[in-house]
N, C-alpha and C positions, 0 to 999 in steps of 0.2 A: 917396361913390362918385362915380365920373367920369360925366359924361354926354355922348354922343356925338350930335351932331346932322348929319345929312347932308343936303346941299342938292343941286340938280340939277347944279352945278358944282363943289362943294366936293371936294377930295382927301380919301381916307381916311387918317388919320395913321398907321394900322397897316400901310399897303401898303407892300412892301418899296421901297427907294430905287431910282429911275429905272425903275419897273415900271409899265407901262401901266395904265390904269384901265378898269373896265367902263364901257360906254356906257348912259347914260340914254335910252331911246327909248320906253317903255311909256306910254301915255294911258289913259283911263278905258275907252274902247271896247276896248283891246286886254286890258286888265285883265280885263275882264268875260269876255271870249271864254277868255282864260287859265285863270280861276278854273273856269268852266262846262266849258270842253274838258276839263280835267284829270279832271273826274269823268263826263262821258259817253263812256266809253269801255268798256273791257273788262268793268268791273262789271255794266252792262247788257246789251251785245251778247254777252257770252261767259258770264256766270254766272246769266242769269235762269231757264235751265233747271236748274241744279242748285239754286237758291234755291225754285224750284217743287216739286222732289223732296223737300225738306224741310218746306216750308209748304203744299203743294197751292196750291187757288185762292186761299189767304188770302195769296198770296205778296206782293201790294200791301201788306197790312199790315205785312209784314217791311220794307219800303221806307220806308214812313210812320214808323215806330219809329225805324228806324236814321237817317232823315233829323232827327228830333229830336234823338237823341243827337249827330249831326253838327254841327247847328245850333248848340247849346250851346257847344260847342268853337270852332265856325266864328267864333262873337261874341268869343271870348277871343282867337283869333287875329287877327281883324279891329282889337282894341283893342291888342293887343301889336305889330302890323306899324306900327300908327299912332304908338306910341310909340318903338319901335327899328326903324327901316327899314333894315336891313343884311342883307347874306347871312350864311348859317349863324345865322339868326335864333334857332331854338328853341335851339340850343347856347348863344348868347350870352345869351338871356334865363334859361336854366337856371343859368348861371354868375353871372349878376348877382344872381339871388335867392337861390341856395344856396351860392355860393362854394365849390363842391367841384368839384376838378378832374376827378377819376374820373368822377362823375355827369355831369359836362358833356360829357367824351369819349365815354362810352358813348352818351348819348342823340344827340349828335350823329351817331356812326356808325349808331345804330338808325334815324335819319331817313332816313338815306343807304341804308341796307339795305332800308327800307320802299318806297322809290322803286325800288329795283332790284328786289325781289321783284314789285312790280306790274308793272314792265316784263317779267320773265321769265315771270309768268303770261299776260300779254298776248300775248307773242310765240307761245305754244302757240295760243291762237286764231287768231292770224294765219295760222299754218301750216296749221292745219285748214280755215280758210276758202279759203286760196289753192289748197289741193288740189281746191277745187269748179271751179277753172278749168280747162276741158278741155286746154290745152296744157301745163298743170303738175300734171296729175293724177298722173303718173308720177314726179314728184321727191319724195323722202322729207320729211317733214315737219320733220326736224332741219334739213336744209340750207335748206329755205325760211326757217326761223325763224332760224338763224345769219346768212344773208344779209339778213335785215331789220334786225337789229342793227346791223351793219356800216353799212347806209343811215342809220339814226337816228343814228349817230355822226358821220357825215359832215355830215349836216345841222345838228347842234348846233355842231360844229367850224366851220362856215361863218360862223356869227355871229349875235346875239341878234336883230338886225333880221330877218334871214331866217327864223329860228326862229319869231319871233312872227307873222310874215305867214303862212307855213306853217300854224301853228295857228289864225289866224283862218280860213284857207281851210278846214281840216279840222274845226273847229269847227262852220261853217255846215252842211257836208256831214252831219256826224254828228246835231246837231240837227235838220237836215230829214229825216233817216232815221227818225228816232224819232217826228216829226211826222207823216210820212207812214204809219208803223205804226199810230197813233191814228187817222189820218183813215181809212183805208181798212178799219180792224177795229172802228170804233165801231158797226158795224151788229150786230155779235155782244155786244154789252154788254147785260147783263140776262138771258142765255141760260143761265147757270151760277150756282149758289151760291158766292159770293165768300168764304163762310167754311169752306169745306170744306177739310179737312187729312187727312195720311194717318194722323193719330190719331183723327181724327172724320170718316170718309166722308161721314157724313149731314149734315154742316153744322149749321145752326141758329142760326147768329147769332155776334155777336163774343164773347159770355160763353161759348161752347162752344169757343172756340179756347185750347189749352193754353197757360197763360201761359210755361212753360218751353220748350215748342216755338217760341212765338213769339220769345221771347228769343234762342234758338239760331240762329233763322233770320234775325234781326236782326243777329247777328253777321257773317253771311257777306255780307248785302246791305249791311253797312256799308263793306264793301270798294268799292261802288259810288259812296260818297262821298269816298273815299280821293282826295286831290287838292288838295283847299281848303288845305291846309297847304303846299302849293307855292307861294302866292303869298309866303310870308313870305321864300324863298330868292331872289326876285328883285328884292327891294325896292331894291337899289341901282341897277337898271335901270329903276325906275320914276320918271316925273316928279310931282312933288308927292305923294310917297307917304304923307304923313299922311292925306291926303283921297282919294287915287285908290286905294289898296291896300285899305282898309276896305270902302269902297263897292263895289268891283268885286268883292271877295269875297263879301259878302252878296247882291248881285245874282245872281251866278252860282249860289250854293246855291239859293236859291229857284226859279230858271230849271230848274236840275238836279232838283230835289223834284218840281216839278210834272209834267215830261216822265217822270221814273221811275214815279210812280204811275200816270200815265195809260197808259204802255207796258205795265206789268205787268198792270194790269186788262183790256187788249186782248188780252194774249197768252194767258192762261188762258182767255179768253171764247172766243177763236178756235180754239185748240188745246188739248184735254185736258191738264190738269198732267201726267198720267202719260206722256204721249208727249212733251210739253216736257222733261220730266226727262231722257229718254234723247237729246235730239237733241244733235247735234254743234255745229250752228249755229241755236240755238232760233229766232231772230227771222227767220232766213231762210224758216224752216218756217211761221211765221206770215205773213210775206207770200206764201208760195206758197199758202196756204189763203185767205186774205182777198184777194189781187190776182193770180190766176193769170195775168194779162196782163201783168204786171210782169216784165220779165227776171230770171231768176234770177242771172245773172252780176252784174247792176247792184246787187244787194241785197249780193253779196258783196264789191263794192268798196267799197260805203258802209261796211260792217261793218269792213273792212280799214283804210281811213281813218280810222274813229272810234277803234280800238284802238289804231292807229299814233300819233294825237294824244296819247292818254294817256301813251304811250310817250315821245314827243318832251318833253312838259313835264315828266315825271319824270326824263328825262335831263338836261334843263336844270337842273332843281332840284339832282339830285344832284351835278352837276358844281360848281355855286355854293355848294353847301354845303361840298364838299372844298375848294373854293378858299378861302373864308371861314375854315374851321377851320385850315388851313395858315396863312394870313395872321395870324391870332391866336397861332399858334405851337403848334397843338394837333395838327398833324399835319405830316410832313416839308416843308419849305420851297418844294421843287420843284413841289408840287401847288399852290401859289399863283402860278406864272407865268402870264403873260398873253401870248398870241400879239400880236405887235407891230401886225400888220396886220388880223388877224380880231378882236382885241379878245375873245378868248374863252380860257377856261383849259384850254389844250390838254392839257397832261399830266395832268390831272384825267379829261378826257373819254377819252384813251386807257386810262387804268387802269380806268376803269368798264367799258369794253368788255371788257376781259379777265374781270372778275369776272362782268359779265352772261352771258358765254358758259358760265361754268361753272355760276352759279346756274340758268340756264335748262335745263341738263341734268340737274338734282338732283331733279326733280318735276315732277308735272302742273299744270295751271292752279288746279285747286281747291286743292291742298296749299298752292302759293305763295301763293295769295290769302288762304286763312286763316292762314299766317304773317305775312302783310303785315298782316292786321288785328291780330294779337297785338302785334305790333311798334308800331302806332299807337296802340292802345289804350293800351299802356305809356306812349309819348311824350305822349298827350293828357292822360293823368293828372297826368305831372310838370309839363307846359306849365301846365296849369290852376292846379294848386298853386302854380306860380312866379308866375302873375299874382295870385293871392290876398296872396302874400308882398309882392310890390311895390305893390298898392294900400294894403295896412295900414302899409307903410314910410313914415315921415316924410320930407319933401323929395324925395320922388322924383317925377320930372318926369311931367306928364300929357301925354297925346297928344290927337291931334284927334277921336279917337271913343274914347268910354268907355262901359263897361256896367256895371250894379248888380253888387255883389260876389257875390251870390246866383248868377250866371251861371257864372263859373269854379267856385265851389263845387259847383253841380248838375252840370256838366260832367264835374268829376272823379269824383264819385259814380256817375254813369251810366256812364262808361267804364270804372272800376273793376268795376262790377257785370257788364258784359259781358264783360270778361276774366275773372272769376272763373267765370261760368258757362260760358264756352267752355273753360277750362282742366279743369273739373271733369266735363264731360259729352260732350266730343267725343273725337276719338280722338287718338292720341300724336304723329302723323307732324307737324301744324302745329307744335305746342309744341316739338317736338324742333328743327326747322329754325329756329324764332324763337330758341331757347336757344342753338343752336350759334352763331348770328349775333351774339347779345348776349355770349357769353362769349369769342368770338374777338375781339371788339371792347375787352373789358376787358383781354385778354390783351396788345393792341397798347400799353396805355397807359405801361407802364414805358419803352418804347421812344420815344415821342414826347411824354413829359410836359414841359410847359413848363418852362424853366428858370427 
């Protein structure tokens, strides 16, 4: 099999003749912000209340279980990114491992759809929070949501350097917002039974938390860690990707885990989980209780910035994924066009905006988040399996960061278990949305099959 090695200056041989290349500008610090910023958004700011409705005061356990599941796959992604630093990385890796065009095509588009689902889920959180701003209170949520999507498209079109610096600024704000919640709410720690669940309102310890309930809650909180896979798709814009990409990804995941568990404990300690479950802006309510002196509008701004940061990262990722697949002949060639001045895949960016508007109008944040998780779990099972195949293949090039074989095996098993639990115990709406997206992707294959 061919081996492709990308350096900071080398041209990709698959790029269309005469087409400008993506620009390498991302260092380690920006990679850490990119990895952590992709996770510290809609999941914790928008869905912690819904997760509390499923897990009660034990919501922090859901985040912890989801973190372990995500970290296993995150380590696999770190190893793969170190081996094959290229856009559309998951699709390239799948094809390299299995050599199946249809599987490669569907998985690549599933990655794009998961990113779009995450943006769409966050857009409703943005709209609901913007309505809390006095001069926007009369504007319909749908209008606010669509306007926000157009703004995101403009930033991503502008350039990767601008997108990365916007990401750094937003990541500092969102991480600061979460740290502030822990700081002002720490005085409530120890005031509630952290093992109390809707199924067991008396609490009583870890052994009293129903395992199935915990796994179901972990499926939803897993959405909070959705984003680490984004790092793979900007690999061609990373300096020294064999080292920078895996190191930034792992550091980012650890930071996100620590903040998530701390915020979850603080939230249910300050506000009863029953109230948290019904809150439109749960963390804003926590701040109102723990720090009434803090301006309500200021935390609305923090929430909007945090969720918008996740959207920005997912938008960048989706556009690079379509670009990479089109460059490899797996999507129409026009999607591989790069703007000569901005050095961004502008055709892909425009197409994504159209799809996002339609997807955003198709469901609420919880349904879109759950559908996104189902897509991601499916993707993670395949990518973990691909790493197992590549690890066992003789003469396959090694990367700058390697993990033991049990890591991708355990990652595939855990993700498959979460997928089965959600499919067999949840409602039908999320599987329907995910299924339609997968079937639609498969239906496109005969039209774009590589010649």
